[in-house]
N, C-alpha and C positions, 0 to 999 in steps of 0.2 A: 635354367634348371626347370625340370618338369614337376608336376604335382598330380595327385589323384584326380584333379579336375580337368587335366589335359585330356582332350578327346582321344579315344583309342582309334587306331587305324584298322582294328579287327572288327568283324561284324558277324553276329549270329543270324543264321537263316531261320531260326525259330523264335517264338515269343515265350520266354520262361514264365510269364505271368498267366499263360493260358492253361486250363485244366486238361487232364487226359494224357495220352501218350503222344509225344512229338519226337521226331528223329530228324536231325539236320546237321549242319556244319558250323563250326567256328571258322570263318573265312580268314585264313592267314595269308594276307597279300604280301608277296615277296617276289620280285621280278628276277628271274635267273635264266640260264640257258635252257633248263628243262621246262620251265613254265613262265615265259616272259610276260604274258598279259593276263593270266588267270589268277587262281589262288591255290594254295596248298590246303586241302581239306583236313580239319581236325574234327572227327565225328563227335557229336554230343547228343545225348538222349535225355529227355525230361519225362518223368513219370510223376504226375501231380494228381493227388486224390483230395481227401478232405482237409480240414483245418489241422495244422500241425507243423512241426519243424521242417526246415529245408536242409538237406544233407548233400554235400558234394563228395562224390567218390571218384577218384582218379587212379588210373593205371598207366604204365609205360611213360612215366615222367622220364625214365631212362628207357630207350627203345630196345634194349636187349633183355628186358625183364618181363616174363610172359605169363607167370601164374596169375598175377593180378588182372591183366586184361581178360584172360579166360574166365575167371570167376565173375568179373563184371558183366561179360556177355551172357553168362548164365542168368544173372539178375534181369538183364534187359528183356530176355525172352521168357523168364519164369515168374515175373511179378506183374500183376494187373494194377493199373493206377488206382482203380476204385477200392483196392484192398489197403491202400496206404492212407494213414492220417498224417498227411504232409506231402513233401516233394523230394524226389531224388533227382539230382543233376549228375549224370553219369558221363565220364570221359574215359572210355576203355583205352584210348590211346592219346593221352594228353600231349605227348610229343610224337604226333603221328608221323612226321617225316623221319624221325629216328627209328620208330618201330618198323616202318617200311624197309629200312636199311639194316634192321637188327643191330643198331648201333647205340652205344651209350650216349653219344652226343649227336646233335643235329647235323645232318649232312648239309644243311643250308648255310650254316655259319661256323660249324665246329664247336659250338658252345654247349655247355652242360646246363640243362634247364634247372636242375636242383641246386645250382650255384649261381642263379641269375636273378633272384628276387632282391629288391622289389621291382626290378625291371625298368623299362623305359618305353613309353608309348611311341617315341620317335627313334628308337634304336633298331637293332637288327631283329631278325625273326624270333630268336629265343628271348630277347629282352622284351619285345612287344607281347609275346605270349605270357611271360611272367607278370608283366604289368596288368594284363587283362585279368589274370587270375586274382592277383592281390587287390587290385583297386576296383574291379567290376564284379567279380564273382563272390569273393570272400565276404564283402559287406552284407550280402543278402542271405548268408548261410548261418545256420545254428550249430553245425558240426561239419568236420572235414575228415575224410579218410584217404590217405595216399598210400598206394600199394607198391612195394618194391620187392626186389630180390637181389641176389648177388650178381645178376647178369651173367654174361659168358665168362667173366674173369674169376668169379669167386662163388662160394656157397655160404649162406648164413643159416645157422640154426634158427628155425622159424620163431619169430618173436614179434611183439608189438612194441612201438616206440612212443614214449610219452615225454614231452618236453617239461622239464622242471622250470616253469616260468617264474618271473619276478612276482607275478600276481598269484598268491598262494591258492586262492579260490579257483583260478583257471587251471592251475596244476592239478588240483583234486578232480576237476572235471575231465582233464586229459587222462589221469590215472584211472578214473572210473570207466572211461570209454575203452582204455587199453585192457582193463580186466574183463570188460564185457565181451571183447573179441574172443576170449576163451582159451588163448594159448598159455601154456604154463611158464612162459618166460617173457619178461618185460624189460626192455632196454630204456633206462632213464637217461634222457638227453640233458646234459648240463653245460658246464662251462666250455667243454670241448665241441659243442655242437656248432655247425657252420650257420651263421646268421643270414646266409643267402638261400636258405632252403625253404620248402613249403612249410615246414614246421615253424620256422621263425616268422614267415609271412602271416600265418594264422595267429601267432602270439601278438604280432603288431596289430592285427585286426580284433584281438580279444575273442577269438572263436575257438571253442574246444576242438582239438585235433589230435589224431594219431596217425603215424605211419606204421607200416609193417614190413619186415624183411622176411621173405618167404622162399627160402632155398636159393636156387640159382643153378648155374651151369649151362645156361643157354637153351633150355627146353621147357616143357610143361610137365612137371611132376604130378601124376594123378592124385596121389595122396595129399600132397601139399595144396593142390588146387581145391580139393574137397574141403580141407580145413579152412581155406580162405573163404569159400562160399558160405560155409557154416558160420565163420566168424563175422562176416558181413550181415548175415541174417540175425545173429545174436545182437549186433550193434543196433540194427533197426528196431529190434524189440526193446533194447535198453533205452533208446531215444524216444520211443513211443510211436514210431511210425507203424509198427505192427504190434498186436496184442501179446501179453504174457511176457514180462521181463525175464531174462535168462537167469538160470541158477549160477551162483558164483563158482569160479574155478580158481583154486589156489595157484598163485604165481610167484616165482622168484624174480626179484628186481635186481638188475645189474647195471653198472654204469662204467663208462670209459674214464678211469681215474687219471690216466696219463698216457699220451700217445706212445711214449718210449717203453711202455710195458709190452707192446706188441712186437712181433718179429718182422723184420724187413730184409730184403735181399741185400747181402753185403757186396755183391758184384754181379755182373752178368754171368748166368750159368743155369744149371739144372737143379731144381729143388726136389729132393727125394723125400716127400712128406711122410711124417710118422704119426701125425695126429689128425683128428677130425673135429669139425665144429660140434659144439655141445659137450665137449669133454672138459672136466676139471683137471687142471695141471698144477704142479708145484714148481717153485723156483728150482732150476737145475735140470728139470725134465727136458728131454730131447724133443724138439719140434720137427727135426728132420736133418738129413745130411745134404750138404751143399756141394755139388760137383762142378769143378771148373772144367767143363767138358771141352772147351777149345784149348785147354792147357792140360792134357791128360797126364802129364808128368807130375802135376800138383796133387797131393793127397786131398780127399774130401774133408770138409769141415763140418763138425757137429754144431748145429744151431740150437741153443738152449734158452729156455725161458728165464728171464731175469726176475720175474715176479710170479707169485701164485695167482690163479684166477680161473675164469671160465673162458675157453676158446669160443668166441661168438661166431667167428667166420674164418674160413681158410681160402687160400687161392685155389683155383682150378687149373692153373697153368703149370706146366712143367718147366719150360724155358722162361726165365724171368730176367728182368733188368734191375740193376742196382737201384735201391730205393723202393721197389715194389713191396706192397704189403703181402706177407706170407701167412700170418696168423694174427687175428684181432683178439686181444686179450682184455677182458673186463673183470671188474671186481664186484662183489655184492654191495649194493647201495646201503648207506647208513640207515635209511628209513625203510628198507625193504623187508 
């Protein structure tokens, strides 16, 4: 069994303790046919100014989610280290091999980085990367922001995600950071959150952390990317790296009460969607018609919501497989 003290096989080409602007790689050493003796580069940027907190901001934990990386690159070239009271550690493409392939999972091992924590320093490339983040980066951080979207497969109503941790004080810090981002919708992660995610890694490290779901569909939406950049700047002001704390923005808090409240594909077929993310629905409302397109003699089936709630995300796919998520349904949180 490994432990946080087990040496990592990954190596940074920059010194995070040095001041100023540094740009380098996290050297992900993994021998394969494409790169048998070198390393797979994971770009990392350090902007270190005066005394203050250290904040890790990551994008492309899934490699088909692009608004976050675009907003991070704006910060890389828009912020001067001397303007910061603290340090930013920026990973515009935390899962760089997946981003290069526009893939949710890593092409190196087929693994999902946001289901790989706490990782393994002696494991495959995704497990080694997760271990490096949880056991080498998170302990030096005062806050973490992980930027997601629905990827190519789905679209999320833009929202921030705050984990309802067992430590009530840490949850309040998560919630304050989520509110600071400035979006009017917060997804409270509770019992149905996957404990192999960056959010759970931050909880284990005792570090305040938010994620964000920022649209999706496989491109870079200009309006959502603008909101992402503004949200990051608001968080830096909230955390004290930049002056003038942001004005509060009222936010609705929702949670995933039960997975079975959502809509899933009942078979392989064509989903004729009737709803969009961000819409409130009532039990019995039609989510869409399901066409058995390879069996055209079969009549379509109306898929209806079993519970009232907010549609937080919907699929972007037409042809779907049995068990695929078609509409993610949340309810208002009890303390929202």
